[in-house]
N, CA, C and O atoms as CSV, one atom per row, in Angstrom:
chain,resi,resn,atom,element,x,y,z
A,1,UNK,N,N,192.330,45.053,-43.445
A,1,UNK,CA,C,193.249,44.446,-42.414
A,1,UNK,C,C,192.519,43.471,-41.630
A,1,UNK,O,O,191.304,43.312,-41.518
A,2,UNK,N,N,193.220,43.022,-41.254
A,2,UNK,CA,C,193.186,41.421,-40.147
A,2,UNK,C,C,192.722,42.136,-39.052
A,2,UNK,O,O,192.975,43.279,-38.669
A,3,UNK,N,N,191.958,41.215,-38.590
A,3,UNK,CA,C,191.922,41.812,-36.614
A,3,UNK,C,C,193.067,41.220,-35.818
A,3,UNK,O,O,193.565,40.103,-35.959
A,4,UNK,N,N,193.368,42.089,-35.028
A,4,UNK,CA,C,194.376,41.583,-33.956
A,4,UNK,C,C,193.939,41.323,-32.463
A,4,UNK,O,O,192.935,41.961,-32.147
A,5,UNK,N,N,194.376,40.674,-31.659
A,5,UNK,CA,C,194.077,40.656,-30.222
A,5,UNK,C,C,195.366,40.830,-29.395
A,5,UNK,O,O,196.434,40.244,-29.220
A,6,UNK,N,N,194.510,42.297,-28.839
A,6,UNK,CA,C,195.577,43.105,-27.882
A,6,UNK,C,C,196.321,42.422,-26.392
A,6,UNK,O,O,195.801,41.415,-25.910
A,7,UNK,N,N,197.288,42.910,-25.868
A,7,UNK,CA,C,197.804,42.108,-24.319
A,7,UNK,C,C,196.184,42.896,-23.370
A,7,UNK,O,O,196.216,42.757,-22.147
A,8,UNK,N,N,195.006,43.592,-23.928
A,8,UNK,CA,C,194.372,43.618,-22.700
A,8,UNK,C,C,193.443,42.501,-23.001
A,8,UNK,O,O,192.404,42.733,-22.383
A,9,UNK,N,N,193.343,41.370,-23.684
A,9,UNK,CA,C,193.130,40.248,-23.543
A,9,UNK,C,C,192.812,39.637,-22.135
A,9,UNK,O,O,193.809,39.382,-21.460
A,10,UNK,N,N,191.354,39.304,-21.470
A,10,UNK,CA,C,191.268,38.568,-20.357
A,10,UNK,C,C,191.203,37.068,-20.385
A,10,UNK,O,O,190.847,36.422,-19.400
A,11,UNK,N,N,191.666,36.345,-21.905
A,11,UNK,CA,C,191.302,35.093,-22.273
A,11,UNK,C,C,190.187,34.828,-21.632
A,11,UNK,O,O,190.315,34.184,-20.591
A,12,UNK,N,N,188.849,35.222,-22.040
A,12,UNK,CA,C,187.349,34.556,-21.714
A,12,UNK,C,C,187.498,33.989,-22.819
A,12,UNK,O,O,188.609,33.527,-22.559
A,13,UNK,N,N,187.316,33.666,-23.759
A,13,UNK,CA,C,187.134,32.957,-24.898
A,13,UNK,C,C,185.621,33.100,-25.692
A,13,UNK,O,O,185.085,32.284,-26.441
A,14,UNK,N,N,185.140,34.435,-25.250
A,14,UNK,CA,C,183.822,34.722,-26.078
A,14,UNK,C,C,184.008,35.068,-27.732
A,14,UNK,O,O,183.038,35.307,-28.452
A,15,UNK,N,N,185.597,35.053,-28.280
A,15,UNK,CA,C,185.629,35.589,-29.574
A,15,UNK,C,C,185.671,34.581,-30.292
A,15,UNK,O,O,185.150,34.688,-31.403
A,16,UNK,N,N,186.348,33.163,-29.880
A,16,UNK,CA,C,186.511,31.817,-30.450
A,16,UNK,C,C,185.491,31.164,-31.193
A,16,UNK,O,O,185.621,30.709,-32.329
A,17,UNK,N,N,184.374,31.141,-30.425
A,17,UNK,CA,C,183.115,30.424,-31.253
A,17,UNK,C,C,182.621,31.501,-32.621
A,17,UNK,O,O,182.078,31.038,-33.624
A,18,UNK,N,N,182.885,32.807,-32.466
A,18,UNK,CA,C,182.423,33.335,-33.466
A,18,UNK,C,C,182.785,33.915,-34.589
A,18,UNK,O,O,182.182,34.540,-35.462
A,19,UNK,N,N,183.931,33.583,-34.405
A,19,UNK,CA,C,185.007,33.447,-36.159
A,19,UNK,C,C,184.300,32.463,-37.071
A,19,UNK,O,O,184.388,31.289,-36.710
A,20,UNK,N,N,183.546,32.730,-38.294
A,20,UNK,CA,C,183.036,32.074,-39.279
A,20,UNK,C,C,184.788,31.186,-40.214
A,20,UNK,O,O,184.675,30.103,-40.788
A,21,UNK,N,N,185.796,31.736,-40.162
A,21,UNK,CA,C,187.153,31.244,-40.482
A,21,UNK,C,C,188.076,30.307,-39.606
A,21,UNK,O,O,189.135,29.797,-39.972
A,22,UNK,N,N,187.420,30.175,-38.292
A,22,UNK,CA,C,187.912,29.736,-37.255
A,22,UNK,C,C,189.751,29.829,-37.147
A,22,UNK,O,O,190.596,28.937,-37.068
A,23,UNK,N,N,189.855,31.233,-37.186
A,23,UNK,CA,C,190.919,32.042,-37.159
A,23,UNK,C,C,191.355,32.538,-35.584
A,23,UNK,O,O,192.385,33.195,-35.434
A,24,UNK,N,N,190.805,32.306,-34.844
A,24,UNK,CA,C,190.843,32.853,-33.394
A,24,UNK,C,C,191.445,31.176,-32.560
A,24,UNK,O,O,190.789,30.134,-32.554
A,25,UNK,N,N,192.554,31.337,-32.060
A,25,UNK,CA,C,192.587,29.748,-30.841
A,25,UNK,C,C,193.463,30.418,-29.817
A,25,UNK,O,O,194.314,31.302,-29.725
A,26,UNK,N,N,192.702,29.392,-28.978
A,26,UNK,CA,C,193.474,30.278,-27.558
A,26,UNK,C,C,194.994,29.834,-27.589
A,26,UNK,O,O,195.465,29.010,-28.373
A,27,UNK,N,N,195.929,30.766,-26.247
A,27,UNK,CA,C,197.212,30.770,-26.318
A,27,UNK,C,C,197.489,29.320,-26.382
A,27,UNK,O,O,196.710,28.415,-26.080
A,28,UNK,N,N,199.023,29.191,-26.932
A,28,UNK,CA,C,199.538,28.441,-26.753
A,28,UNK,C,C,198.865,26.528,-27.621
A,28,UNK,O,O,199.226,25.380,-27.364
A,29,UNK,N,N,197.864,27.050,-28.590
A,29,UNK,CA,C,197.492,25.701,-29.417
A,29,UNK,C,C,197.920,26.327,-30.754
A,29,UNK,O,O,197.984,27.493,-31.141
A,30,UNK,N,N,198.207,25.074,-31.355
A,30,UNK,CA,C,198.666,24.915,-32.878
A,30,UNK,C,C,197.771,25.435,-33.866
A,30,UNK,O,O,196.814,24.665,-33.937
A,31,UNK,N,N,197.669,26.229,-34.525
A,31,UNK,CA,C,196.578,26.206,-35.810
A,31,UNK,C,C,196.942,25.592,-37.443
A,31,UNK,O,O,198.039,25.537,-37.999
A,32,UNK,N,N,195.803,25.237,-37.870
A,32,UNK,CA,C,196.703,24.643,-39.210
A,32,UNK,C,C,194.936,25.341,-40.009
A,32,UNK,O,O,193.829,25.391,-39.472
A,33,UNK,N,N,195.329,25.737,-41.312
A,33,UNK,CA,C,194.430,26.519,-42.485
A,33,UNK,C,C,193.365,25.316,-42.380
A,33,UNK,O,O,192.259,25.845,-42.271
A,34,UNK,N,N,193.269,24.192,-42.369
A,34,UNK,CA,C,192.005,23.545,-42.809
A,34,UNK,C,C,191.058,23.665,-41.676
A,34,UNK,O,O,189.841,23.678,-41.860
A,35,UNK,N,N,191.720,23.772,-40.264
A,35,UNK,CA,C,190.654,24.323,-38.954
A,35,UNK,C,C,189.573,24.651,-39.851
A,35,UNK,O,O,189.923,25.119,-40.935
A,36,UNK,N,N,188.103,24.484,-39.605
A,36,UNK,CA,C,187.019,25.238,-39.595
A,36,UNK,C,C,187.039,25.783,-41.487
A,36,UNK,O,O,186.306,26.709,-41.836
A,37,UNK,N,N,187.696,25.267,-42.220
A,37,UNK,CA,C,187.512,25.666,-43.378
A,37,UNK,C,C,187.254,24.717,-44.378
A,37,UNK,O,O,187.409,23.518,-44.145
A,38,UNK,N,N,186.839,25.175,-45.578
A,38,UNK,CA,C,186.637,23.843,-46.840
A,38,UNK,C,C,188.022,23.310,-46.969
A,38,UNK,O,O,188.204,22.259,-47.585
A,39,UNK,N,N,188.934,23.914,-46.469
A,39,UNK,CA,C,190.520,22.854,-47.223
A,39,UNK,C,C,190.667,21.556,-46.296
A,39,UNK,O,O,190.559,21.444,-45.075
A,40,UNK,N,N,190.908,20.747,-47.151
A,40,UNK,CA,C,191.022,19.273,-46.024
A,40,UNK,C,C,192.273,19.036,-46.863
A,40,UNK,O,O,193.080,18.379,-46.205
A,41,UNK,N,N,192.710,19.330,-48.049
A,41,UNK,CA,C,193.589,18.752,-48.754
A,41,UNK,C,C,194.470,19.820,-49.828
A,41,UNK,O,O,193.856,20.643,-50.506
A,42,UNK,N,N,195.859,19.705,-49.884
A,42,UNK,CA,C,196.420,20.232,-50.545
A,42,UNK,C,C,197.665,21.379,-50.089
A,42,UNK,O,O,198.487,21.114,-49.213
A,43,UNK,N,N,197.643,22.736,-50.870
A,43,UNK,CA,C,198.330,23.607,-50.180
A,43,UNK,C,C,197.611,25.029,-49.944
A,43,UNK,O,O,196.572,25.344,-50.523
A,44,UNK,N,N,198.263,25.816,-49.059
A,44,UNK,CA,C,197.884,27.361,-49.137
A,44,UNK,C,C,198.955,28.632,-48.901
A,44,UNK,O,O,199.701,28.734,-47.928
A,45,UNK,N,N,198.861,29.538,-49.972
A,45,UNK,CA,C,199.523,30.479,-49.845
A,45,UNK,C,C,199.088,31.557,-48.958
A,45,UNK,O,O,198.033,32.176,-49.097
A,46,UNK,N,N,200.008,31.759,-47.982
A,46,UNK,CA,C,200.227,32.664,-47.154
A,46,UNK,C,C,200.521,34.284,-48.091
A,46,UNK,O,O,201.138,34.380,-49.152
A,47,UNK,N,N,200.034,35.130,-47.508
A,47,UNK,CA,C,200.110,36.414,-47.684
A,47,UNK,C,C,201.426,36.922,-48.365
A,47,UNK,O,O,201.551,37.558,-49.411
A,48,UNK,N,N,202.654,36.333,-47.227
A,48,UNK,CA,C,203.895,36.915,-47.392
A,48,UNK,C,C,204.689,35.726,-48.884
A,48,UNK,O,O,205.748,35.921,-49.480
A,49,UNK,N,N,203.662,34.539,-49.084
A,49,UNK,CA,C,204.540,33.980,-50.307
A,49,UNK,C,C,204.844,32.556,-49.508
A,49,UNK,O,O,205.551,31.735,-50.093
A,50,UNK,N,N,204.262,32.199,-48.012
A,50,UNK,CA,C,204.791,30.883,-47.668
A,50,UNK,C,C,204.021,29.990,-47.990
A,50,UNK,O,O,202.836,30.224,-47.752
A,51,UNK,N,N,204.303,28.872,-48.530
A,51,UNK,CA,C,203.404,27.698,-49.259
A,51,UNK,C,C,203.455,26.832,-47.587
A,51,UNK,O,O,204.501,26.749,-46.944
A,52,UNK,N,N,202.324,26.342,-47.179
A,52,UNK,CA,C,201.740,25.396,-45.978
A,52,UNK,C,C,200.993,24.328,-46.496
A,52,UNK,O,O,200.047,24.710,-47.184
A,53,UNK,N,N,201.121,23.013,-46.380
A,53,UNK,CA,C,200.387,22.215,-46.081
A,53,UNK,C,C,198.944,22.254,-45.462
A,53,UNK,O,O,198.923,22.346,-44.235
A,54,UNK,N,N,197.690,22.196,-46.133
A,54,UNK,CA,C,196.670,22.641,-45.174
A,54,UNK,C,C,196.529,21.950,-44.134
A,54,UNK,O,O,195.813,22.154,-43.154
A,55,UNK,N,N,197.198,21.159,-44.353
A,55,UNK,CA,C,196.918,19.743,-42.815
A,55,UNK,C,C,197.730,20.207,-41.740
A,55,UNK,O,O,197.260,20.079,-40.610
A,56,UNK,N,N,199.175,20.867,-41.906
A,56,UNK,CA,C,200.466,20.676,-41.450
A,56,UNK,C,C,199.551,21.862,-40.234
A,56,UNK,O,O,198.700,22.687,-40.567
A,57,UNK,N,N,200.136,21.562,-38.613
A,57,UNK,CA,C,199.869,22.593,-37.778
A,57,UNK,C,C,200.842,23.615,-37.437
A,57,UNK,O,O,201.951,23.150,-37.702
A,58,UNK,N,N,200.934,24.707,-37.006
A,58,UNK,CA,C,201.774,25.893,-37.224
A,58,UNK,C,C,201.857,25.842,-35.551
A,58,UNK,O,O,201.050,25.290,-34.804
A,59,UNK,N,N,202.938,26.499,-35.221
A,59,UNK,CA,C,203.358,26.959,-34.058
A,59,UNK,C,C,202.162,28.307,-33.589
A,59,UNK,O,O,201.726,29.088,-34.434
A,60,UNK,N,N,201.842,28.356,-32.373
A,60,UNK,CA,C,201.057,29.599,-31.927
A,60,UNK,C,C,201.952,30.475,-32.183
A,60,UNK,O,O,203.179,30.389,-32.142
A,61,UNK,N,N,200.859,31.842,-32.611
A,61,UNK,CA,C,201.510,33.066,-32.262
A,61,UNK,C,C,201.521,33.762,-31.061
A,61,UNK,O,O,202.201,34.770,-30.870
A,62,UNK,N,N,200.815,33.270,-30.283
A,62,UNK,CA,C,200.925,33.850,-28.591
A,62,UNK,C,C,200.811,32.526,-27.978
A,62,UNK,O,O,200.115,31.610,-28.419
A,63,UNK,N,N,201.446,32.494,-27.069
A,63,UNK,CA,C,201.519,31.601,-25.723
A,63,UNK,C,C,200.360,31.779,-24.485
A,63,UNK,O,O,199.461,31.179,-23.896
A,64,UNK,N,N,200.850,32.650,-24.532
A,64,UNK,CA,C,199.272,33.277,-23.391
A,64,UNK,C,C,198.054,33.746,-23.675
A,64,UNK,O,O,197.144,33.647,-22.852
A,65,UNK,N,N,197.911,34.223,-24.681
A,65,UNK,CA,C,196.447,34.851,-25.065
A,65,UNK,C,C,195.915,34.277,-26.317
A,65,UNK,O,O,196.671,33.682,-27.085
A,66,UNK,N,N,195.011,34.381,-26.497
A,66,UNK,CA,C,194.260,34.045,-27.822
A,66,UNK,C,C,194.704,35.229,-28.675
A,66,UNK,O,O,194.884,36.427,-28.458
A,67,UNK,N,N,194.823,34.319,-29.866
A,67,UNK,CA,C,195.255,34.958,-31.197
A,67,UNK,C,C,194.335,34.979,-32.157
A,67,UNK,O,O,193.318,34.302,-32.005
A,68,UNK,N,N,194.529,35.802,-33.385
A,68,UNK,CA,C,194.132,35.391,-34.618
A,68,UNK,C,C,195.212,35.269,-35.545
A,68,UNK,O,O,196.289,35.864,-35.523
A,69,UNK,N,N,194.718,34.274,-36.507
A,69,UNK,CA,C,195.827,33.828,-37.954
A,69,UNK,C,C,195.726,34.831,-38.945
A,69,UNK,O,O,194.654,34.737,-39.543
A,70,UNK,N,N,196.223,35.471,-39.219
A,70,UNK,CA,C,195.897,36.822,-39.829
A,70,UNK,C,C,195.554,36.210,-41.557
A,70,UNK,O,O,194.730,36.675,-42.345
A,71,UNK,N,N,196.357,35.211,-41.733
A,71,UNK,CA,C,196.105,34.799,-43.345
A,71,UNK,C,C,194.738,33.830,-43.014
A,71,UNK,O,O,194.461,32.902,-43.773
A,72,UNK,N,N,194.029,34.089,-41.985
A,72,UNK,CA,C,192.332,33.003,-41.766
A,72,UNK,C,C,191.478,34.727,-41.600
A,72,UNK,O,O,190.418,34.894,-42.202
A,73,UNK,N,N,191.815,35.372,-41.121
A,73,UNK,CA,C,190.788,36.519,-40.536
A,73,UNK,C,C,190.702,37.061,-42.260
A,73,UNK,O,O,191.542,37.197,-43.149
A,74,UNK,N,N,189.178,37.277,-42.155
A,74,UNK,CA,C,188.801,37.799,-43.164
A,74,UNK,C,C,187.840,39.356,-42.882
A,74,UNK,O,O,187.118,39.954,-43.679
A,75,UNK,N,N,188.199,39.714,-41.332
A,75,UNK,CA,C,186.832,40.449,-40.656
A,75,UNK,C,C,185.475,40.090,-40.990
A,75,UNK,O,O,184.510,40.852,-40.945
A,76,UNK,N,N,185.470,38.968,-41.303
A,76,UNK,CA,C,183.734,38.872,-41.292
A,76,UNK,C,C,183.171,39.220,-42.314
A,76,UNK,O,O,181.958,39.113,-42.492
A,77,UNK,N,N,184.003,39.697,-43.148
A,77,UNK,CA,C,183.477,40.072,-44.727
A,77,UNK,C,C,182.894,39.000,-45.370
A,77,UNK,O,O,183.297,37.868,-45.102
A,78,UNK,N,N,182.136,39.145,-46.063
A,78,UNK,CA,C,181.174,37.735,-46.965
A,78,UNK,C,C,180.177,37.133,-45.553
A,78,UNK,O,O,179.210,36.394,-45.741
A,79,UNK,N,N,180.544,37.525,-44.370
A,79,UNK,CA,C,179.841,36.573,-43.669
A,79,UNK,C,C,178.875,37.486,-42.529
A,79,UNK,O,O,177.781,36.975,-42.292
A,80,UNK,N,N,179.155,38.652,-41.884
A,80,UNK,CA,C,178.793,39.458,-41.146
A,80,UNK,C,C,178.587,40.523,-41.539
A,80,UNK,O,O,178.797,40.670,-42.743
A,81,UNK,N,N,178.163,41.572,-40.867
A,81,UNK,CA,C,178.373,43.236,-41.309
A,81,UNK,C,C,179.712,43.615,-40.627
A,81,UNK,O,O,180.607,44.118,-41.307
A,82,UNK,N,N,179.861,43.404,-39.410
A,82,UNK,CA,C,180.956,43.788,-38.769
A,82,UNK,C,C,181.795,42.465,-38.161
A,82,UNK,O,O,181.148,41.418,-38.122
A,83,UNK,N,N,183.392,42.422,-37.613
A,83,UNK,CA,C,184.014,41.459,-37.213
A,83,UNK,C,C,183.461,41.503,-35.824
A,83,UNK,O,O,183.447,42.397,-34.979
A,84,UNK,N,N,182.793,39.690,-35.841
A,84,UNK,CA,C,182.236,39.297,-34.869
A,84,UNK,C,C,183.133,38.992,-33.582
A,84,UNK,O,O,182.533,38.522,-32.616
A,85,UNK,N,N,184.390,39.192,-33.478
A,85,UNK,CA,C,185.330,39.460,-32.345
A,85,UNK,C,C,185.328,40.243,-31.704
A,85,UNK,O,O,185.401,40.142,-30.479
A,86,UNK,N,N,185.226,41.460,-32.458
A,86,UNK,CA,C,185.154,42.571,-31.994
A,86,UNK,C,C,183.921,42.883,-30.990
A,86,UNK,O,O,183.946,43.120,-29.782
A,87,UNK,N,N,182.559,42.785,-32.123
A,87,UNK,CA,C,181.332,42.645,-31.048
A,87,UNK,C,C,181.014,42.066,-30.369
A,87,UNK,O,O,179.876,42.416,-30.056
A,88,UNK,N,N,181.489,40.860,-29.573
A,88,UNK,CA,C,181.409,40.146,-28.420
A,88,UNK,C,C,182.505,40.631,-27.937
A,88,UNK,O,O,182.171,40.473,-26.763
A,89,UNK,N,N,183.694,41.160,-27.848
A,89,UNK,CA,C,184.446,41.364,-26.682
A,89,UNK,C,C,184.253,42.021,-25.957
A,89,UNK,O,O,183.705,43.070,-26.295
A,90,UNK,N,N,184.636,41.764,-24.303
A,90,UNK,CA,C,183.927,42.488,-23.356
A,90,UNK,C,C,185.174,43.592,-23.263
A,90,UNK,O,O,184.770,44.718,-22.969
A,91,UNK,N,N,185.925,43.534,-23.366
A,91,UNK,CA,C,187.002,44.331,-22.889
A,91,UNK,C,C,187.834,45.660,-24.195
A,91,UNK,O,O,188.601,46.583,-23.919
A,92,UNK,N,N,187.372,45.308,-25.363
A,92,UNK,CA,C,187.597,45.915,-26.488
A,92,UNK,C,C,189.039,45.827,-27.241
A,92,UNK,O,O,189.599,46.672,-27.938
A,93,UNK,N,N,189.519,44.292,-26.799
A,93,UNK,CA,C,190.310,44.015,-27.535
A,93,UNK,C,C,190.969,43.376,-28.861
A,93,UNK,O,O,192.196,43.287,-28.891
A,94,UNK,N,N,190.213,42.932,-29.948
A,94,UNK,CA,C,190.043,42.861,-31.153
A,94,UNK,C,C,189.620,44.119,-31.935
A,94,UNK,O,O,188.586,44.599,-32.400
A,95,UNK,N,N,190.975,44.426,-31.849
A,95,UNK,CA,C,190.835,45.516,-33.297
A,95,UNK,C,C,191.702,45.612,-34.378
A,95,UNK,O,O,192.733,44.946,-34.285
A,96,UNK,N,N,191.531,46.308,-35.426
A,96,UNK,CA,C,192.077,46.311,-37.065
A,96,UNK,C,C,193.414,46.325,-36.859
A,96,UNK,O,O,193.779,47.395,-36.372
A,97,UNK,N,N,194.275,45.552,-37.041
A,97,UNK,CA,C,195.847,45.479,-37.383
A,97,UNK,C,C,196.230,46.626,-38.400
A,97,UNK,O,O,195.724,46.717,-39.518
A,98,UNK,N,N,197.229,47.536,-37.865
A,98,UNK,CA,C,197.499,48.598,-38.869
A,98,UNK,C,C,198.165,48.031,-39.817
A,98,UNK,O,O,198.002,48.502,-40.942
A,99,UNK,N,N,198.973,47.025,-39.675
A,99,UNK,CA,C,200.216,45.981,-40.188
A,99,UNK,C,C,200.031,45.707,-41.284
A,99,UNK,O,O,200.798,45.719,-42.247
A,100,UNK,N,N,198.256,45.254,-41.136
A,100,UNK,CA,C,197.813,44.333,-42.302
A,100,UNK,C,C,196.359,45.065,-42.895
A,100,UNK,O,O,195.163,44.863,-42.689
A,101,UNK,N,N,197.053,45.913,-43.647
A,101,UNK,CA,C,196.083,46.725,-44.207
A,101,UNK,C,C,195.751,46.042,-45.221
A,101,UNK,O,O,196.592,45.815,-46.091
A,102,UNK,N,N,193.952,45.387,-45.365
A,102,UNK,CA,C,193.581,45.051,-47.322
A,102,UNK,C,C,192.159,45.620,-47.135
A,102,UNK,O,O,191.507,45.959,-46.147
A,103,UNK,N,N,191.974,45.601,-48.196
A,103,UNK,CA,C,190.412,46.297,-48.704
A,103,UNK,C,C,189.828,44.983,-48.610
A,103,UNK,O,O,190.472,43.954,-48.401
A,104,UNK,N,N,187.781,45.110,-48.877
A,104,UNK,CA,C,187.333,44.256,-49.158
A,104,UNK,C,C,187.450,43.088,-50.046
A,104,UNK,O,O,187.322,41.915,-49.697
A,105,UNK,N,N,187.774,43.637,-51.540
A,105,UNK,CA,C,188.350,42.538,-52.453
A,105,UNK,C,C,189.012,41.863,-51.947
A,105,UNK,O,O,188.580,40.711,-51.978
A,106,UNK,N,N,190.332,42.023,-51.221
A,106,UNK,CA,C,191.081,40.680,-50.834
A,106,UNK,C,C,190.503,39.847,-49.746
A,106,UNK,O,O,190.813,38.665,-49.599
A,107,UNK,N,N,189.526,40.577,-48.866
A,107,UNK,CA,C,188.863,39.438,-47.747
A,107,UNK,C,C,188.193,38.803,-48.415
A,107,UNK,O,O,188.352,37.627,-48.088
A,108,UNK,N,N,187.400,38.909,-49.315
A,108,UNK,CA,C,186.066,38.594,-49.953
A,108,UNK,C,C,187.092,37.699,-50.751
A,108,UNK,O,O,186.715,36.539,-50.584
A,109,UNK,N,N,188.248,37.720,-51.564
A,109,UNK,CA,C,189.028,36.623,-52.204
A,109,UNK,C,C,189.414,35.888,-51.106
A,109,UNK,O,O,189.447,34.714,-51.476
A,110,UNK,N,N,189.696,35.966,-50.043
A,110,UNK,CA,C,190.718,35.025,-48.816
A,110,UNK,C,C,189.328,33.851,-48.281
A,110,UNK,O,O,189.479,32.639,-48.122
A,111,UNK,N,N,187.865,34.717,-48.060
A,111,UNK,CA,C,186.931,33.902,-47.825
A,111,UNK,C,C,186.755,32.485,-48.759
A,111,UNK,O,O,186.572,31.335,-48.361
A,112,UNK,N,N,186.875,32.977,-50.082
A,112,UNK,CA,C,186.603,32.217,-51.365
A,112,UNK,C,C,187.527,31.484,-51.456
A,112,UNK,O,O,187.266,30.452,-52.074
A,113,UNK,N,N,188.933,31.615,-50.946
A,113,UNK,CA,C,189.746,30.121,-50.893
A,113,UNK,C,C,189.999,29.529,-49.930
A,113,UNK,O,O,190.672,28.498,-49.909
A,114,UNK,N,N,189.365,30.233,-48.703
A,114,UNK,CA,C,189.067,29.032,-47.770
A,114,UNK,C,C,188.507,28.368,-47.540
A,114,UNK,O,O,188.834,27.299,-47.024
A,115,UNK,N,N,186.641,28.980,-48.036
A,115,UNK,CA,C,185.745,27.991,-48.202
A,115,UNK,C,C,185.426,27.375,-49.535
A,115,UNK,O,O,184.278,27.279,-49.967
A,116,UNK,N,N,186.475,26.974,-50.145
A,116,UNK,CA,C,186.262,26.113,-51.534
A,116,UNK,C,C,185.867,24.526,-50.685
A,116,UNK,O,O,186.411,24.118,-49.659
A,117,UNK,N,N,184.958,23.956,-51.338
A,117,UNK,CA,C,184.934,22.571,-50.863
A,117,UNK,C,C,184.678,21.334,-51.898
A,117,UNK,O,O,184.662,20.175,-51.482
């Protein structure tokens, strides 16, 4: 499952630089699939079937708090033994998203898709 940032977030920003997929953004900041990945052109299909140009800017998921783009989150599978955002969060607000259950194979596949060069 993807990780989410709960409303307990204190906006410290400790999580953002730890994400190997650049899936974490400050509140109100637009995101793009290409940010911090190996994808620089082409299209990317989100889990819900939406197809995006990898360079297109998307609306922020949150305007007030740091947020994680679930279609870029791999729970650090393939990079680290545990989600790094959760490991560094001082208030434990980076938690598994119960609405986005995924297995290790799905997370590894996403990692491979995001980091093709």
